[in-house]
C-alpha positions, 0 to 999 in steps of 0.5 A, a space after each residue: 499499500 503506497 504511503 499516500 494512501 496510508 495518509 488518506 486512510 489516516 485522514 479519513 479515520 480522523 475525520 470520521 472520528 471527529 465528526 461522530 464525536 462532535 455531532 453524534 448520531 445525526 441522520 447524516 452520520 447514521 447514513 454514513 455509518 450504514 454506507 461504511 457497513 455496506 462498503 465493508 460487506 461488499 469488500 468482504 464478499 468480494 474476498 470470499 467469491 471472485 468469479 471471472 467476469 464473462 462481460 466485465 463492462 456489463 458487470 462493472 456498470 451493473 454492480 456500480 449502479 446497484 451499489 449506487 441504488 443502495 447508497 441512494 436508499 440509505 440517503 432517503 432519510 436525509 437527502 434524497 434527490 429532491 427534498 419532497 422525497 425525504 423519508 420521515 418518521 410515520 411514513 407507511 411502507 407504501 409511501 417509503 417505497 414510492 418515494 424511493 422509486 421516484 428517486 431512483 427513476 431520476 438518479 439511476 439513468 444518471 448513475 448509468 451514464 457516470 459509470 459508463 464514463 468511469 468504464 471509459 477512463 479505466 479502459 483508457 488509462 492505467 490506474 492501480 487500485 489506490 489511484 482508482 479509489 481516490 481519483 474516481 471517488 474524488 471526481 464524483 464528489 467534486 461533481 456531486 458537491 460542486 455547489 457546496 464546495 464552491 460556497 464553502 471551500 473549508 469543507 474540503 477538510 472533511 472530504 474523506 467523509 464524503 468520499 465514503 459514498 463513492 467508494 461504496 459505489 465503485 470500489 468493489 466492482 472495480 476490484 472484481 474486474 480490474 484484471 480483465 482490463 486491456 494492457 497496456 493502457 496510457 500512464 500519461 499525466 492526463 490520467 490524473 486530471 481526466 477524472 477530476 474534469 470529466 466526472 464533474 462535467 458529467 455530473 453537472 450535465 446529468 443534474 441539468 437533465 434531472 432538474 429540468 425533468 423535475 420542473 416538468 413533473 413539478 417535483 421539488 
């Protein structure tokens, strides 16, 4: 494990401990706790069962999209795609499932596009596991939280707390198919820049489509 990734893990652990110690079990922390559990389980299951991918592209995109749907579900108590869909105490199971289904109807097509772009990047550029884990999650985080980070750059100190979401979505699927990727691939400097430029742009474009459709269907 490279030294920079060890530093990242130490930074992540420190941020998580500080956030939980300061704010306790808020809905945000509960959400992140279960996302951490899901990430751990997905990595554990990967160790137990490593079957060769017959169709690596389909397997990668499908597994990433399923994991994104799980993360979206965990976020329903705190910050779904639209505030009106938030799951609150007293809701019936029917209302919860309805809200979750609407959330997925808007977000899953966007995630499909995002993971298709990540598939393009990992087929074009050579990433080791550690580079992939940080760069793809960072690209997604900068795209998903661009307005928040621009409004308050100081929040970047807590960036690992946010990156957990995207590790849970895309890390285990990558580990499953990494040995099927073409060799050789480019190791140019652009491999570091591309995820940090392309993924935020994809998020912005998908966001425009989502909120345009939401306005049409009068969902807020």
